[in-house]
C-alpha positions in Angstrom: 136.8 118.1 127.5 136.6 117.8 123.7 133.2 118.1 122.1 131.7 114.9 120.6 131.8 114.8 116.8 129.0 114.5 114.3 127.8 110.9 114.0 129.2 109.9 117.3 127.0 108.5 120.1 126.8 110.0 123.6 125.0 109.1 126.8 122.7 111.7 128.3 122.0 111.7 132.0 119.5 113.8 134.0 119.8 114.3 137.7 117.7 115.7 140.4 118.7 118.8 142.4 120.3 116.7 145.2 122.6 115.0 142.7 120.7 111.7 142.4 120.4 110.1 139.0 117.0 110.6 137.4 117.2 109.1 133.9 119.8 107.9 131.3 119.5 107.9 127.5 121.9 105.5 125.9 123.3 106.2 122.4 122.0 109.6 121.4 123.5 110.4 118.0 125.3 113.8 117.8 124.2 115.8 114.7 126.0 119.1 115.5 128.0 120.7 118.3 128.9 124.3 118.8 130.4 126.3 121.6 127.0 126.6 123.2 124.8 123.8 122.1 124.5 120.2 121.0 121.9 118.9 118.6 121.3 115.1 118.5 118.8 112.4 117.6 117.2 109.7 119.7 115.7 106.9 117.6 114.6 103.7 119.4 117.0 104.8 122.2 117.3 102.8 125.4 116.1 104.8 128.4 117.0 103.7 132.0 115.0 105.1 134.9 116.6 105.7 138.3 114.6 102.7 139.6 116.1 100.4 137.0 113.1 100.3 134.7 114.1 100.3 131.0 112.2 101.3 127.9 112.9 102.3 124.3 111.8 105.6 122.7 109.2 105.0 120.0 110.1 107.4 117.3 113.0 109.6 116.1 113.3 112.7 118.1 115.6 115.7 117.5 117.1 116.8 120.9 118.5 120.2 121.6 120.7 121.1 124.6 122.1 124.6 125.4 124.7 125.8 127.8 123.0 129.1 128.6 119.3 128.4 128.7 117.5 126.5 131.5 115.6 124.1 129.2 116.2 121.4 126.7 113.9 120.5 123.8 112.8 117.1 122.5 111.0 117.2 119.1 109.3 113.9 118.5 108.8 113.2 114.9 105.4 111.5 114.5 103.1 110.8 111.5 100.6 113.4 112.6 103.4 116.0 113.0 106.0 117.1 115.5 105.2 116.9 119.3 107.6 118.9 121.5 108.5 118.0 125.0 110.5 120.7 126.7 112.2 120.1 130.0 112.9 122.9 132.4 116.5 122.0 133.4 119.9 123.4 134.1 122.2 124.2 131.2 124.1 121.0 130.3 127.7 120.1 131.1 129.7 117.6 129.1 132.3 115.3 130.5 134.0 112.0 129.4 131.0 110.0 130.7 127.9 111.9 129.4 126.0 115.1 128.6 124.5 115.9 132.0 121.9 118.3 133.4 119.6 118.8 136.4 115.9 118.2 135.7 113.6 120.7 137.4 110.4 118.8 137.0 108.4 121.4 135.0 107.8 120.6 131.3 106.0 122.3 128.4 104.4 120.0 125.9 103.4 121.3 122.5 101.2 119.3 120.2 101.2 119.4 116.4 98.1 121.6 116.4 100.0 124.2 118.5 98.3 123.5 121.8 100.7 124.1 124.7 100.5 122.6 128.2 102.6 123.3 131.3 103.1 119.9 133.0 104.1 118.6 136.4 103.5 121.7 138.5 102.6 119.4 141.4 105.8 117.4 141.1 107.7 120.7 141.0 106.1 121.9 144.2 106.8 118.6 146.0 110.5 118.5 144.8 110.9 122.2 145.6 110.2 121.4 149.2 112.0 118.1 149.3 115.2 119.3 147.7 114.9 122.9 149.1 115.2 124.7 145.7 116.7 128.1 146.3 114.6 131.1 145.5 117.1 132.0 142.7 116.4 128.6 141.0 112.6 129.3 141.1 113.2 132.8 139.6 115.4 131.4 136.9 112.9 128.7 136.0 110.0 131.1 135.8 112.0 133.4 133.5 113.0 130.4 131.3 109.4 129.3 131.0 108.7 132.7 129.5 111.7 132.5 127.3 110.6 129.0 126.1 107.1 130.3 125.3 108.7 133.2 123.3 110.8 130.7 121.3 107.6 128.7 120.6 105.6 131.7 119.5 108.5 133.0 117.4 109.2 129.6 115.9 112.8 130.0 117.0 115.4 127.2 116.9 113.9 123.7 117.2 110.4 125.2 116.9 111.0 126.2 113.3 109.8 123.4 111.0 112.9 123.9 108.8 115.2 123.2 111.8 113.5 119.8 112.3 113.6 119.0 108.6 117.3 119.9 108.3 118.4 117.9 111.3 116.1 114.9 110.7 117.5 114.8 107.1 121.0 114.9 108.5 120.2 112.1 110.9 118.8 110.0 108.0 122.1 110.6 106.0 124.3 109.7 108.9 122.3 106.6 109.9 121.5 105.5 106.3 117.7 105.5 107.1 114.9 106.4 104.8 112.8 109.4 105.8 109.3 108.5 106.8 108.1 112.0 107.3 
């Protein structure tokens, strides 16, 4: 499968552990691909929930997917600063249809002031029982929460303000939009 090219649009699909579709993002613009990662941007992107509900993202967000880490990162660019929403999820796979991953419920949200919150523990517990998550998945996810917190503390990758500036600027160039940041 060939990698999508800069400026192309892809669909992103998240699934649950049992293979059921969870959520679809239409038209994520690809900003960069490498052997291991894809950086993109969602900006007023249509999102379709598994129950058919539809909504549109409110602001530009730089999205980061990796093939070796069990998380993906959404950096929402807001007037008060960047808010991060990090999904604990399987590494992505790319096929002709979409970029795909399994969502494992747990999320870390980081606010512009640096406050971090681990979200959806209750949902994780319920789904862990319902979908019978293997012990190995639980271990991998706990390790990746620690890895994600380390990235946040070290301002690694998407948590580095320069990363967001560079990729938001590239998005503005490709989409012919004015920066509002």
